[in-house]
N, C-alpha and C positions, 0 to 999 in steps of 0.2 A: 505494499499500498503507499503512495508517494500524496506528500502534501502539496498543496499548490502554494507556491511562493508570493507572501504577502507582499502589496503594491502600498506604497506610502499614499495616504491622502494629501493631492497635491502637490503631488512628486516633481510635476510638470514647472508651478511655480516655484517651487522650491532651487530645481536648477537652473530656470533663470533670474531669479531675484538672488540665491545665495552663492552660487558657482560664475552663471556666463554674465550677469552685468559687472561685477566689482570686476573682472578679469577684463572686461573688453571696456570699462572707463579706462583703468591705466594702459591700457594697449592706444589708443586713440589718443592720450596724454603725449605719451611715447612718439607717436606718430607725429602727430601736431609739433614737439618739439624736435625732431629729425628735420622739420621743414625750415627750421630756424636756423640753423647750423650757421649758414654762412653768415648772417649778422650777430653772432655770438663773439663775446672775448675766448680769447684762448690764452689761459686757463680762465674757466667764472668762479664766480664768486659761490663757496661752498658752506662758509659759518661766517656767524655776523655774531657780534656782541651788542652793548649798549651803542657803541660810536659806530658801527654800520659795519660791513663787510672786512671780515681779518685774516679770513681760511677762503683758500684757493687751490682748485683742481682739474680732474678731468670732468665736460662737459658727460661725458658718457657714464660717470657717477650719477649724474643729477637725474638722465631720461631716463635708465635702464634700474632704478635703485626702487619708484613705485612699483612696476610691474612685477617686479621679481618678488617684493615684502608680498606683493597681495599675492599671488599666485603663490607663494610657498606658504603662506597663511592660508586662502581656500581649499589647497590640496590635502595639508595638516590636521586642517580642522574638519573637512570633509570627510576623512577616511575614519575619526572620530565617531561620526556619525553613523556608523554602517548597521545599527544597529535598530535604526527609526523606524524599518518599517515591519520589525516583529513588534515594537510595541504599539504600531499605528502610526504612528507619526511622531512630532517633534517636541519634545517637553522643552516649557517655558525658557527653562535653559539654554536649551540647545535654540529655541527661536531666538536669542539672545548672540550666541553665536554667530547665525546666521547675518542678520540683521548689521551685528560689529563688522561685516566684512563690506559691507558697504561704505560704512563710516568710513573707513580704514581707507578704502580705494577714492573715495573722495577726498576725503582730507591730503591722500597726499599727493596726489594727481593735482588737487586746485592748488596745494600749499607750494609742491617742490616744482610743478614747471611754470608754476605762477611764479617763481621768484627768478626764473629764466628769461621770461617774460617779458622782466622787470629789467636786466640787461642786455637785451636788441637796441643793437645799435651803440653799444658800450665799445668806447676803444679800451677800454682799463677796467676792468672788473672792481676795482678799490672805489669807483662811482656807483656802485650798486645800491640802491634803496633798503630799504629795511624791511624783509621780508614778513613782517606782522600782517600786513592784510589780506592778502593769497591765506597767511595760515587761518584768519579766525574766518575768511569767506568759506576756506576750505573744511572749515571745524565744522561752522553754520549749516551750509550744504550737505554734507554729513550727514547728522542730526537731522537735519530733515526729509534726507532723504531712507534714512533707516526709520525714521517712525512710520513712510507711510508702508516701507517691506514688512516689517509688523502687523501692519494691519490685513495685509494681501493676505501673506500667509496664512495658512491653514488654524483654527484655533489649536492651542497648546493641550498637549493632554498631560494626564497625570503622572507624576516623577513615581518611579517602578520602585522608592522606599519604600510605599507604604506596603508591600510585602513585609510580614513581619514574623516574628517567630519568639512567642511565650516565653518564659525561661522564669523557672522555681526558685525559689532559695536556695543553698547546700542545708545539709542535714549535719549540724553542728552542734554541740553541748555550748549553753553559755557562758564556759569559762576558754573556751576555745578561740584562739585568734585567726584571723585570715588577710592574706598576702596575695598580691597578683601582681604580675608585671609583668613589660616585653616592650621591645626597643623593637622599632617598625622602620622600616625605611620604603623612600620611593621602588617605583617599578621598572625596572629597567629599561624600557620604552623612555620615559621620560626623561632618564639620568640622560638618553643620547640630547635629549629634545635640549633641557638645562645645558649642555658640554655647549652645544654652539648656540644657545644666546648666549654664554661667557665668553665664545668665542668671537662672535659679533661683535659684542660689547668693547671686549679689547680690541680688536681688529680697528672699530674704529678710535680708539684710541690714538692708537698709532698713527692712521691716516690725521687722526686731528691734529697730532704732533709735527706730519710733515709740512701741514697747511698754516699752522697756525698755534704759537707758542703760546697766545693767554689763553686757547680754549683747553690747553691741553691738564690742568688742575681740575678744569670740570670731568672732564672725559675720566683723566685717572681714578676721580674720586666714585662715578658712575662704575664705573668696571670692577672696583672693589667693592663698591656697595651690592652689584648684582651677584658677586660671587659671594660674597657671606649671605646673603641671602636665599643663593640656589644653595648653600651648603647646609642655611640652618631652618630651610622647609624641604628638607631630604630625608633627616633623621629623627625620630622621635623616640622620647620612653614614655610609658603609659603606666599606668600604676595606678588602683584599686587597694582599697583597704581602708583602717579604723579611720584615717583623715579623711576618706570620700575618693570620688575621683580626682586622677589629675593627669595631663598630660603637658609634655615640657620639649619644647627645639633642643638640640643636641647644643648647642651654644647657649641656653639656659631662658632663650625668648625665642619664639612668643612661651608662654606657659598659660595656662587654665588651671583652675582646680576649683573643684566644687565640693562642699563640706556633703556628709551621708544625710546630716538633719534636711538640706535644701533640695533633695532629689524627690521627686513624685514619680517618674517610675523608669522604668530601665526595659530596654528589648534590644533584640537583634534583629538587625535588619540587612537587606542586599544592597549594593551600592552600585550602578555605573555613574561613574565618575561626570563624564559631558551631559548626561540627561538629567540627570539628579542636583548636582555642582554647576554645571558645566566649566568642568576642570581640574587640573589635582593641584592640590596644596593647602593651605588653609582658604578654604571658602567661605559663603553665603547663598543660602537657596531659600524660595519660599518655605511660610510654613515657623518664621520665626528660626530657622536650623543655619547653622555654622557648623562648618564641613574641616574636617582632617583629613584630606583626604589622599590618599598614597597610591590606592590600586582599587582595583574592579573587584567584586566580593562582598564577603561578609565584616559586616561594624558593629560596634554598639551604640548603642543611642541611648543618652541618659537626657530624660527631660528633666528640669527645674519647676521649683511649684510655682516660680512665674511666669511658664509656659515657656520658655527658651530651652531651644534642645543644641546641644553636642555630640557631633555622628563622628567618631573615629575608625576610621578602617585599621583592623588587626585580626592577626591568626588569636584561632582561639575564643575568638571573641563571647561567644554561649557562656561560656568557663566566668571570664568576665564580666559578664551580667547578672549570672547565680551570686557572683562574690560579693555586688554592689546589693543584689535585691536583700540578699542577709546581711550586709551594713545598714541599707534602707530600714527596716526591720527592725532592727536589734535598738536603732536612734528614736522611733516611735514610739518603746516600749515602754 
């Protein structure tokens, strides 16, 4: 017996809005910029500070950058949405990912290509005006088109983490203590993505150093920040004991602690990172949920008495949930 493959509602609209249009916008911008080559200075301005252009480089960087970034983001995020047909459509967080492609495409195309338009006819790129105007126009245009895309796409389907597993407290004597902990790390595929992001940031710092000494401190600072953030968000320590439930990054921050007497409910849920939280890392989702999402699969969800929920993907989530149920029962006694 074979099962017919499911077709995602609004699949054509998704392909047009989420795939074709973002890449097409960036491609048209690149083609238009190519027609300006005879009118552009060599090199062109690629970096600005408060006083004007202070970094210069090849025009090809400016022409191809929006198209390359939009294409990579579209393809990478598209791969993460492959399970949408099985869920019957896009969740709200997945819709955000799709319309963000549109926003990014318009922002980069108008902002970057607009900066080239302002340099047409200049003999020296040092006279290039500030790029604030094209960037603001690009941001506004991106938001408007993203809003239109949101309403054109089909209605969002419920997130999968509503599928839950109820757990019972451990059978322990009143005098017995209980402790549970795990160290969890982000999945291998996301490590590759983080490595690429760090490499691009470092590459940007190197390119900035070659074209603008004044922009180097900011570029190096950004590279260090991205490196530390990537490491800090990749490894976490999860703990459940008499003090309550706690999660802490390997660098000591971020960290979240929930005392046992503030816990209203604990359960095990199944998490799809993109469908439920829009990606990996420290995330926010509908339903007053905050997630520390390192992979797909089982997770523990701890609900506070004020209704806020913390979801952490971790191995042996059921044991962690049973430990917390035991601790909550004791704190209420």
